[in-house]
C-alpha positions in Angstrom: 102.4 -104.2 7.1 103.3 -100.5 6.0 107.1 -99.9 5.6 108.7 -96.9 4.2 112.6 -96.8 3.4 114.4 -93.7 2.1 117.7 -94.5 0.5 119.7 -91.2 0.2 123.0 -91.3 -1.9 123.8 -87.8 -2.8 126.7 -86.7 -4.4 126.1 -82.8 -2.8 125.8 -84.0 0.6 128.0 -86.6 1.1 130.5 -86.6 -1.6 130.1 -90.4 -2.6 129.5 -92.1 -6.0 125.6 -92.2 -7.0 124.3 -96.2 -7.7 121.4 -98.0 -7.1 121.1 -99.8 -4.1 119.7 -103.3 -2.8 116.6 -103.0 -0.5 118.1 -105.4 2.1 121.4 -103.0 2.7 121.9 -101.6 6.5 118.1 -102.1 7.5 116.1 -105.2 6.9 112.6 -105.5 6.4 112.1 -107.5 9.4 113.3 -104.1 11.6 111.2 -101.8 9.9 108.3 -103.9 10.4 109.7 -104.2 14.5 109.4 -100.4 14.7 106.8 -98.6 16.8 104.6 -96.5 14.3 106.7 -92.9 14.9 110.0 -94.8 15.5 112.8 -94.7 13.0 116.4 -96.1 12.0 118.9 -94.0 10.7 121.4 -96.0 9.5 124.8 -94.7 7.4 127.8 -96.7 6.1 130.0 -98.1 3.1 128.7 -100.3 0.6 130.7 -101.5 -2.2 132.9 -98.1 -1.7 129.9 -95.8 -1.6 128.4 -94.2 1.6 125.1 -95.3 1.8 122.4 -93.7 4.1 118.8 -95.4 5.1 116.0 -93.4 6.6 113.8 -96.3 7.6 110.1 -96.1 9.4 106.4 -97.4 9.3 105.2 -94.2 8.1 105.8 -91.4 6.0 106.5 -89.3 9.0 108.5 -91.5 10.4 110.9 -91.7 7.6 110.7 -87.7 7.1 111.9 -87.3 10.7 114.5 -89.9 10.3 115.5 -87.7 7.2 115.9 -84.3 9.0 117.8 -86.1 11.8 120.4 -86.8 9.0 120.5 -83.4 7.8 121.3 -82.3 11.3 123.7 -84.9 11.8 125.8 -83.2 8.7 125.6 -79.8 10.7 122.1 -78.2 9.8 120.1 -76.5 12.1 116.3 -76.0 12.4 115.3 -73.9 15.0 113.8 -70.7 13.9 111.7 -71.8 10.7 112.6 -68.6 8.4 116.1 -69.0 8.9 117.3 -72.8 8.9 121.3 -73.0 9.3 122.8 -74.5 6.2 126.6 -75.7 6.9 129.4 -74.8 4.5 130.4 -77.6 2.7 133.4 -79.3 3.8 135.3 -82.3 3.7 135.4 -83.6 7.1 135.6 -87.5 7.6 132.8 -89.4 7.5 131.5 -91.4 10.5 129.3 -94.6 10.3 125.6 -93.4 11.8 123.3 -96.2 13.8 120.2 -94.3 15.3 117.2 -95.8 16.6 114.6 -93.0 18.3 111.2 -93.7 20.0 109.1 -90.7 20.7 108.6 -89.9 24.3 104.8 -88.7 23.8 102.5 -90.1 20.8 101.1 -86.7 20.5 103.3 -83.9 19.8 101.7 -80.5 18.5 101.7 -76.8 17.8 99.1 -74.5 18.1 100.0 -71.5 16.1 97.7 -68.9 17.4 96.5 -66.9 14.5 94.1 -64.8 16.6 97.3 -62.8 17.1 98.8 -61.5 14.1 101.9 -63.5 13.3 104.1 -64.2 10.4 101.4 -67.0 8.9 98.0 -65.8 10.6 96.7 -64.3 7.4 98.2 -66.7 4.8 96.4 -70.0 7.2 93.0 -68.0 7.4 93.1 -67.2 3.2 94.0 -63.7 3.2 96.9 -61.8 1.8 99.5 -60.0 3.7 97.2 -56.8 3.2 94.2 -58.4 4.4 92.3 -58.9 1.1 91.0 -62.3 -0.2 90.7 -61.2 -3.7 93.7 -62.6 -5.3 94.7 -66.1 -4.9 98.1 -65.3 -6.3 98.7 -62.9 -3.6 97.6 -65.3 -0.8 100.0 -67.5 -2.2 102.9 -65.3 -1.8 103.7 -66.3 1.8 103.7 -70.1 0.2 107.2 -70.9 0.8 107.5 -69.8 4.5 104.6 -72.4 4.8 106.9 -74.9 3.6 109.7 -73.6 5.6 107.3 -74.2 8.7 106.0 -77.6 7.9 109.9 -78.3 7.7 110.7 -77.3 10.6 107.8 -79.4 12.2 109.3 -82.5 10.8 113.0 -81.6 12.1 111.4 -81.3 15.4 109.7 -84.3 15.1 106.3 -83.1 15.7 103.0 -84.6 14.3 100.3 -82.5 14.5 99.7 -78.5 13.7 96.5 -76.4 14.4 95.4 -72.9 14.2 92.4 -70.6 14.9 90.1 -70.0 11.9 89.0 -66.4 12.1 85.5 -64.4 11.0 85.1 -60.8 10.2 81.9 -58.9 10.0 83.0 -55.7 9.6 83.7 -55.7 5.7 82.7 -57.5 2.8 85.2 -60.2 3.6 82.5 -61.8 5.7 81.2 -63.5 2.5 84.7 -65.3 2.6 83.9 -67.2 5.8 82.6 -70.4 4.5 83.3 -69.7 0.7 84.5 -72.4 -1.7 87.3 -70.1 -2.5 88.7 -70.5 1.4 87.8 -74.1 1.2 89.9 -74.5 -1.8 92.5 -72.6 0.2 92.6 -74.3 3.4 92.8 -77.5 1.3 95.9 -76.6 -0.4 97.5 -75.6 2.9 96.4 -78.9 4.3 97.3 -81.0 1.6 100.7 -79.5 2.2 101.2 -80.9 5.5 99.5 -84.3 4.3 102.4 -84.6 1.6 104.7 -84.7 4.5 102.8 -87.2 6.9 101.5 -84.4 9.5 98.2 -84.3 11.0 96.4 -80.9 10.9 93.4 -79.6 13.0 91.5 -76.5 13.4 90.5 -74.5 16.6 87.1 -73.6 16.3 85.7 -72.5 19.8 81.7 -73.1 20.0 80.8 -69.7 20.7 83.8 -67.5 21.5 83.1 -63.7 20.7 86.5 -62.5 21.2 89.0 -61.8 18.7 87.5 -62.6 15.4 86.8 -66.4 16.3 84.7 -68.5 13.7 82.6 -70.4 15.8 81.3 -74.0 15.7 77.5 -72.6 16.3 77.8 -69.2 14.7 73.9 -68.6 15.4 73.0 -69.8 18.9 69.3 -70.0 19.2 66.7 -71.4 22.4 66.3 -74.4 20.1 69.0 -77.1 21.1 67.9 -79.4 18.1 68.9 -76.2 15.7 72.1 -75.5 17.6 73.2 -79.1 17.5 72.2 -78.7 13.4 74.3 -75.7 13.0 77.3 -77.8 14.8 77.0 -80.6 12.7 76.8 -78.5 9.6 79.9 -76.4 10.4 81.9 -79.7 11.5 81.4 -81.5 8.0 82.3 -77.8 6.5 85.8 -78.1 8.3 86.2 -81.6 7.5 85.6 -81.0 3.5 88.8 -78.6 4.0 90.7 -81.8 5.2 91.2 -81.1 8.6 91.9 -84.2 10.4 91.1 -83.1 14.2 89.1 -80.4 15.7 90.2 -78.3 18.7 87.8 -76.0 20.6 87.0 -73.9 23.7 84.1 -73.7 25.9 83.4 -69.9 27.2 82.2 -66.9 25.2 85.3 -65.3 26.4 88.4 -66.3 28.6 86.2 -65.1 31.5 82.6 -65.7 30.7 80.5 -68.8 29.9 78.4 -68.3 27.4 75.8 -71.1 26.9 74.0 -72.5 29.8 76.6 -75.8 31.0 74.2 -78.8 30.1 73.7 -77.3 26.6 77.6 -77.3 26.2 78.0 -80.9 27.1 75.3 -81.8 24.7 77.2 -79.7 21.7 80.7 -81.3 22.8 79.1 -84.7 22.2 77.3 -83.6 19.0 80.4 -82.6 18.0 82.5 -85.5 18.8 79.8 -87.6 17.4 80.2 -85.9 13.9 83.8 -86.1 14.1 83.5 -90.0 14.5 87.0 -91.5 15.1 88.2 -88.4 14.7 89.6 -86.0 18.0 87.8 -83.6 19.2 90.4 -81.8 22.1 88.7 -79.4 24.6 91.0 -76.4 26.1 90.6 -76.3 30.0 91.7 -73.1 30.5 93.8 -71.7 34.1 91.2 -69.0 34.6 89.3 -69.2 37.9 85.8 -68.2 39.4 83.5 -69.3 36.6 81.3 -72.5 37.5 79.3 -74.7 36.1 75.7 -74.7 36.9 74.3 -78.1 38.2 77.7 -80.0 38.1 79.8 -80.7 41.0 83.6 -81.5 40.9 84.2 -85.0 40.7 87.3 -85.0 42.4 87.7 -87.1 46.0 87.0 -84.8 48.7 85.5 -81.8 46.5 82.0 -83.4 45.5 80.6 -80.7 47.2 82.3 -77.8 45.5 80.7 -76.6 42.2 82.6 -77.6 39.1 85.2 -75.3 37.2 83.7 -74.4 34.1 86.8 -74.8 32.5 86.6 -78.4 33.5 82.9 -79.1 31.6 83.8 -81.7 29.1 84.7 -84.3 32.0 81.1 -85.0 31.9 80.8 -85.3 27.9 81.8 -88.2 25.6 84.9 -89.5 27.5 86.4 -90.1 24.3 86.9 -86.0 24.0 90.5 -85.2 25.0 91.1 -82.7 27.7 93.9 -80.2 27.3 94.9 -78.5 30.5 96.2 -75.0 29.7 98.7 -72.9 31.3 99.8 -69.7 30.4 102.9 -67.3 30.4 106.2 -68.3 31.9 105.2 -70.6 34.5 105.4 -74.3 35.1 102.9 -76.3 37.0 104.6 -76.0 40.0 105.6 -72.3 40.4 104.0 -69.6 41.8 101.8 -68.1 38.8 99.9 -65.1 40.0 97.9 -64.4 36.5 94.2 -65.2 35.8 93.3 -65.0 39.4 95.4 -67.8 40.2 98.4 -68.0 43.0 99.6 -71.1 41.2 98.2 -73.8 39.0 98.0 -76.2 41.7 94.2 -76.8 40.9 94.9 -77.4 37.1 97.7 -79.6 38.3 95.4 -81.6 40.5 92.8 -81.7 37.9 95.5 -83.3 35.4 96.8 -86.3 37.6 92.8 -86.9 38.4 91.9 -87.2 34.5 95.2 -89.3 33.9 93.9 -91.8 37.0 90.7 -91.8 35.4 92.5 -93.1 32.0 91.1 -89.8 30.2 93.0 -88.5 27.3 95.1 -86.0 27.9 97.2 -83.7 26.2 99.0 -80.7 28.0 98.8 -77.4 26.8 101.4 -75.1 27.5 102.8 -71.9 26.0 106.2 -70.8 25.1 105.1 -66.9 24.7 102.3 -64.6 25.9 101.9 -62.0 23.0 99.7 -59.4 23.4 101.6 -57.5 26.2 103.4 -59.8 28.5 106.9 -60.7 26.7 107.6 -61.2 23.5 106.0 -57.9 22.0 108.0 -55.8 24.7 110.2 -57.8 23.9 111.7 -60.0 27.0 114.2 -62.7 26.4 112.2 -65.2 28.7 112.9 -68.2 26.2 115.5 -69.6 28.4 113.0 -69.7 31.4 110.1 -70.7 29.2 112.2 -73.9 28.0 113.2 -74.9 31.7 109.2 -74.8 32.2 108.3 -77.1 29.6 111.1 -79.6 31.0 110.0 -79.3 34.3 106.4 -79.8 33.4 107.1 -82.8 31.2 108.9 -84.4 34.3 106.2 -83.4 36.7 103.7 -85.2 34.3 105.5 -88.3 33.3 105.6 -88.8 37.2 101.7 -88.8 38.0 100.0 -92.1 38.4 97.8 -92.6 35.2 95.1 -95.4 34.2 96.3 -94.9 30.6 99.5 -92.9 29.3 99.2 -89.5 28.4 98.9 -88.8 25.0 101.1 -86.3 24.8 101.8 -82.0 24.2 100.0 -79.1 22.3 102.1 -76.1 22.5 100.5 -72.7 22.1 102.9 -70.6 20.1 102.7 -66.8 19.8 105.7 -66.2 17.3 109.4 -66.9 16.5 111.4 -63.6 16.7 113.7 -62.3 19.6 114.7 -65.6 20.6 111.5 -67.2 21.3 112.1 -70.1 18.4 114.5 -71.3 21.4 111.6 -72.0 23.4 109.5 -73.7 20.6 112.1 -75.6 19.8 112.8 -76.8 23.5 109.2 -78.0 24.0 109.4 -79.9 20.8 112.3 -81.8 22.4 110.8 -82.6 25.3 108.1 -83.9 23.7 110.0 -86.6 21.6 112.7 -87.3 24.1 113.7 -87.0 27.9 117.0 -84.8 27.3 119.6 -84.9 30.4 118.4 -81.7 32.1 118.1 -78.3 30.7 121.9 -78.4 29.8 121.5 -81.5 27.9 118.0 -80.0 25.9 120.3 -76.9 24.8 123.5 -78.8 23.7 121.2 -80.9 21.6 119.4 -78.0 20.0 122.7 -76.0 19.6 124.7 -79.6 18.3 125.5 -77.9 15.0 127.8 -75.1 16.8 131.4 -75.9 17.4 131.7 -77.6 20.5 133.5 -74.9 22.4 131.1 -72.6 21.5 128.1 -74.6 21.8 129.2 -75.8 25.7 129.8 -72.1 26.7 126.2 -70.9 25.0 124.5 -73.9 26.9 126.0 -72.6 30.4 125.1 -69.0 29.5 121.5 -70.3 28.7 121.2 -72.4 31.9 122.5 -69.5 34.0 120.0 -67.2 32.2 117.0 -69.5 33.0 118.2 -70.0 36.6 118.2 -66.2 37.0 115.0 -65.7 35.4 113.4 -68.2 37.6 114.6 -66.8 40.8 113.9 -62.8 40.1 111.2 -62.7 37.6 109.2 -65.6 38.5 109.8 -66.0 42.2 110.9 -62.7 43.0 113.8 -63.9 45.0 117.1 -62.0 45.8 120.7 -64.0 45.9 120.5 -63.9 49.5 117.3 -65.9 49.8 115.0 -62.8 50.7 111.6 -63.3 48.9 109.9 -59.9 48.0 106.5 -59.5 49.7 103.4 -58.2 48.0 103.2 -54.4 47.7 100.1 -52.5 50.1 97.0 -53.1 48.7 98.3 -55.0 45.3 98.1 -58.7 44.4 100.8 -61.2 44.6 102.1 -60.5 41.2 103.8 -57.4 42.8 106.2 -59.2 44.5 107.8 -60.6 41.1 110.2 -59.0 38.9 108.4 -60.1 35.7 105.4 -57.6 36.9 107.5 -54.8 36.3 109.2 -55.8 33.1 106.2 -56.8 31.1 104.3 -54.6 28.7 101.2 -53.1 29.5 98.6 -50.4 27.4 96.0 -48.6 28.4 93.1 -51.2 28.3 95.1 -53.8 29.9 96.2 -51.3 32.7 92.4 -50.4 33.4 91.6 -54.1 33.4 94.3 -54.8 36.0 93.0 -52.1 38.1 89.2 -53.3 37.7 90.4 -56.8 38.5 92.2 -55.8 41.6 89.4 -53.8 43.3 86.5 -56.0 42.2 88.5 -59.0 43.6 88.7 -60.9 40.4 91.7 -62.0 38.4 93.8 -60.0 35.5 95.4 -62.1 32.9 98.5 -60.6 34.2 100.8 -60.2 37.1 99.8 -57.5 39.5 102.1 -54.6 40.2 102.4 -51.1 41.7 102.1 -48.7 39.1 104.2 -45.7 38.7 101.1 -43.6 39.6 100.3 -45.5 43.0 103.9 -44.0 44.4 103.2 -40.5 43.7 99.4 -39.8 43.9 98.0 -38.8 47.5 94.5 -39.0 46.3 93.8 -42.0 43.8 92.0 -40.8 40.2 88.3 -40.2 40.3 88.1 -43.0 38.2 89.8 -45.4 40.4 88.1 -44.4 43.4 84.7 -45.3 41.7 86.5 -48.5 41.0 87.5 -48.7 44.4 84.2 -48.0 45.6 82.1 -50.8 43.6 84.7 -53.1 44.7 85.2 -52.1 48.5 81.8 -50.7 49.6 83.3 -47.6 49.9 85.1 -48.2 53.1 87.2 -44.9 54.9 90.4 -47.4 54.2 90.2 -47.3 50.8 90.7 -43.7 50.4 93.4 -42.8 52.5 95.3 -42.2 49.7 98.3 -40.1 51.9 98.8 -43.2 54.1 98.5 -46.0 51.1 101.1 -44.1 49.3 103.6 -43.6 51.9 103.3 -47.5 53.1 103.8 -48.1 49.4 106.9 -45.8 49.6 108.3 -47.5 52.3 107.5 -50.8 50.6 109.3 -49.7 47.2 112.6 -48.9 49.2 112.5 -51.8 51.4 111.7 -54.6 49.2 111.1 -53.7 45.5 113.9 -51.5 45.2 116.4 -54.2 46.0 114.6 -56.8 43.8 115.2 -54.2 40.6 118.6 -53.2 41.4 119.7 -57.3 41.5 117.8 -57.8 38.5 119.2 -54.9 36.5 122.9 -56.0 37.5 122.2 -59.9 36.7 120.9 -59.4 33.2 123.5 -56.9 32.5 126.1 -59.3 33.6 124.5 -62.4 31.7 124.2 -60.6 28.6 127.7 -59.1 28.5 128.9 -63.2 28.6 128.0 -63.1 24.8 130.6 -61.2 23.9 133.4 -63.6 25.6 131.6 -66.7 23.7 134.4 -68.4 21.2 134.2 -66.9 17.6 132.9 -68.5 14.9 133.7 -68.7 11.4 130.2 -69.7 9.8 127.8 -66.8 9.0 124.6 -68.7 10.1 126.4 -69.7 13.3 127.3 -66.4 14.0 123.3 -65.1 13.4 121.9 -67.7 15.5 124.2 -66.3 18.3 124.0 -62.7 17.5 119.8 -63.4 17.8 120.4 -64.3 21.3 122.6 -61.8 22.4 120.6 -59.0 20.8 117.6 -60.4 22.8 119.5 -60.6 26.1 120.8 -57.1 25.4 117.0 -55.6 25.0 116.1 -57.8 28.4 119.3 -55.9 30.3 118.3 -52.5 28.9 114.7 -52.9 30.0 115.8 -53.8 33.6 117.6 -50.3 33.5 114.9 -48.3 32.2 112.2 -50.1 34.8 114.9 -49.2 37.6 115.4 -45.6 36.8 111.5 -44.6 36.2 110.8 -46.5 39.6 113.5 -44.8 41.4 112.4 -41.5 39.9 108.5 -42.4 40.8 109.2 -43.4 44.5 112.3 -40.9 45.4 111.8 -37.6 43.1 109.7 -34.4 43.3 109.0 -32.9 39.8 112.3 -31.0 38.6 114.2 -33.2 40.8 116.4 -36.5 39.7 116.3 -35.6 36.2 119.5 -37.8 35.8 116.7 -41.0 36.7 115.0 -39.8 33.6 117.9 -39.6 31.3 119.1 -42.8 32.1 115.3 -44.1 31.3 115.8 -42.4 28.0 119.4 -43.6 27.4 118.2 -47.2 27.7 115.5 -46.7 25.1 117.5 -45.2 22.9 119.9 -48.4 23.2 117.2 -50.4 22.8 116.0 -48.6 19.7 119.7 -49.2 18.1 119.4 -53.0 18.5 115.8 -53.2 17.5 116.4 -51.3 14.4 119.4 -53.1 13.1 117.4 -56.6 14.0 114.6 -55.5 11.7 116.9 -56.7 8.5 117.5 -60.1 9.9 114.1 -61.5 10.9 114.0 -63.8 7.9 110.7 -61.9 6.7 111.7 -62.0 2.9 110.0 -65.2 2.3 106.6 -63.9 3.2 106.5 -62.1 0.4 106.9 -58.4 -0.5 104.3 -56.7 2.2 105.7 -58.9 5.0 107.2 -56.0 6.8 103.8 -54.4 7.0 102.3 -57.5 7.8 104.7 -58.2 10.6 106.1 -54.8 11.9 103.7 -52.0 11.0 100.1 -50.7 11.9 97.6 -51.7 10.1 93.8 -52.4 9.8 92.3 -55.2 11.9 92.0 -57.9 9.2 91.8 -60.5 10.1 92.5 -60.4 13.3 91.2 -57.9 15.9 94.2 -55.9 16.2 95.2 -52.6 14.2 99.1 -53.6 14.3 101.7 -56.7 13.2 102.6 -58.7 16.3 106.0 -57.2 16.5 104.8 -53.3 16.1 105.2 -52.9 19.7 108.8 -54.2 19.8 109.6 -52.6 16.7 108.6 -49.3 18.0 109.3 -49.8 21.7 105.8 -48.9 22.5 105.7 -50.3 26.2 108.9 -48.6 27.0 108.0 -45.0 25.7 104.6 -45.5 27.1 106.2 -45.8 30.6 108.5 -43.3 30.0 105.9 -40.8 29.2 103.9 -41.7 32.1 106.7 -41.0 34.7 107.8 -37.8 33.0 104.4 -36.3 32.7 103.0 -38.2 35.9 99.9 -39.3 33.9 97.7 -40.8 35.9 94.8 -42.1 33.6 95.3 -45.8 33.5 94.0 -45.8 29.6 96.7 -43.5 28.5 98.3 -45.1 25.5 95.5 -48.0 24.8 96.5 -49.7 21.4 93.4 -52.2 21.9 90.0 -51.6 20.6 87.3 -53.3 23.0 84.7 -53.6 20.2 87.1 -55.1 18.2 88.4 -57.5 20.5 85.2 -58.2 22.6 82.3 -58.5 20.0 81.8 -61.2 17.5 83.8 -60.7 14.2 84.7 -57.4 15.2 81.4 -55.5 16.1 78.8 -54.9 13.4 77.6 -51.3 12.4 75.4 -50.2 15.1 78.3 -51.2 17.6 81.0 -49.4 15.9 78.5 -46.2 15.6 78.0 -46.4 19.5 81.8 -46.6 19.9 82.3 -43.6 17.6 79.5 -41.5 19.2 81.3 -42.2 22.7 84.7 -41.6 21.8 83.4 -37.9 20.2 81.6 -37.2 23.3 84.4 -37.9 25.5 87.1 -36.9 23.7 87.1 -33.7 21.4 88.9 -30.3 20.9 87.1 -28.8 24.1 88.0 -31.6 26.6 89.2 -35.1 26.9 87.5 -37.3 29.8 89.4 -39.8 31.8 89.2 -43.3 30.7 87.6 -42.1 27.3 91.1 -43.8 25.5 89.8 -47.1 26.6 87.4 -47.0 23.8 90.2 -47.8 21.3 92.6 -45.8 19.5 91.5 -43.6 16.4 94.9 -43.8 14.6 98.4 -45.1 15.1 100.2 -43.7 18.6 102.8 -40.9 17.7 106.0 -42.3 19.2 108.4 -39.5 20.6 111.9 -38.9 19.6 114.0 -39.5 22.6 117.3 -37.9 21.0 117.8 -35.3 23.8 117.9 -35.6 27.3 116.7 -32.1 27.8 113.5 -31.4 29.3 112.1 -28.4 27.4 109.1 -30.7 26.2 107.6 -33.9 28.1 107.5 -37.0 26.4 103.8 -37.5 25.0 102.1 -40.3 22.8 
């Protein structure tokens, strides 16, 4: 029988006398033996005039959970990994402790999505902050941040952590992909987690081309035998790095299938066999309209329907773990107008079917959607994300199951701008069943003074309710639900569609998806130009021709514009006004929270207050810009443009002030460039840190420029490179040469062709100054 007991007697923590303690005090060996594998006992009391604390469990990890629970009982807080709350020393009276906790689910993990340029992305891939692999010393500068994150994992009672390994073929760094040096660095990273009892995995897709993914099958061939040999070899290399389990993905992109379905099931079986008793976790993505040829849906009543390609692993080894994956700020029961869905009902039904069949299931939601949607704007959606995770946990537990659900793996895309709250909330609900959302927030903020904690909890619950009503459902206070805009998708009836960010490539993708009847990865919305253009731009008429066969109705620009303006006045305008008023009122309530003496307590609340203020200001800007686009002719209503500019200026002041409080110092001297600035796309496919857009308010300024200059080109302000994003490793030299030629032909000193900007940015966009409300010069990027 494995038994661990950590006996803590500390003059620093408890002001007690230091001395040796016998093994049998407070917790007996029999009590430890009776514990479930990850359960723990935490007891504290007087022993011979001294204060004794015992953290007991059957595993090292369980003892770690108990120890960090003890610290939180003392007033420590572990919500933001880089900014733990450390209480000031006090002589408060000591209260005995007797805590016994058992986890809700056995699998409680975090997927740290390193395809996004997050704080630890470079480090976890063996690169330093500048994207170089030459110096191990430079790479190790972020080691302290890694230790902080592992500490957060234990404090949140998580037991599994994974990330994606990246591959870059554009530079000499390609030799680093499977080198002995990368292997050594990965071993160091993994061993640090193992030392704390945490399990570690790598997410390595089979044949994913997008975003620099390292694949299990690096060079697909027509030979199944050769393909299987490549997969086995790659699995062995990954296991030699120390990884305990592997995650994988099926398609060549989120929207395309890649290999033949039968070949993929064969390779999944090969991968699981190579892993032996270790887990293979397969993402079941929520994307739609992809089918696995030769396979039928096994669910009762659907056997005549083709199988969703994302569910293909059902027909492979039954030991393989299925991970139903939802995206963005939607629960399993919400309307979810994203990736071609109206909601996630099919994914919910699929999850229930898997549980009834006794298949191993790990739910795979997320707490931020980085590229455009929320954290990069930034929008303060942490309250509704937290609410979603609580609701989904209860929904899943209520499903009939032949075997218990294993648990949850959270898809994480950053900690800043309050998103640490959502990350911590999802971890909490995977460990225990809190008493509603208020109970969850009350537990997370237990280090705060009672009066502050109670008021903050009430405020965050109100935020979550308002975000659900206005942003997710598009429902006003009187119960009126917004209807979709003429010619647009169901997302156009929700508030989030107008607050979210969007750059040129994503705007084009959303319009292409609308006209071709496919599902874009963000909710559709009524674009600014669709309120003032009588005739759609030539590029969009061509897309409409391809999607609708050139029907006369598709080109009735004036009729469509008039109906959309009427829809705006009757439907969207009331929603945007109520959204603006609601979130300004909620943000203002932070000022009324009880005062706090502790600087670390004030910083926690100020972080949330600043994030809420940005959400309110974004509501103001969007309302002003849509009012101008819908009601004003050029040269009129400049007060609306001035209001938009004022919101951006006020937001920039908040963003600039918060930059000094992000906790980036622990990442090393180049942390600012890594997180906040424009840089080269190595090792990720993005030429900027994940907070560059938030720090510069790029999405706000792009929207302002579109309205002030009546820009109709959907590719205006593109910051993502389709070659870098869409081709394996960022594309080879011929792909880069072809891209450069196309850019020069379509956009040069003599002319600029519409849509040419979607070929990718050549440099960082120039951000305009918004210091004046006079309009001698238009706002341009």
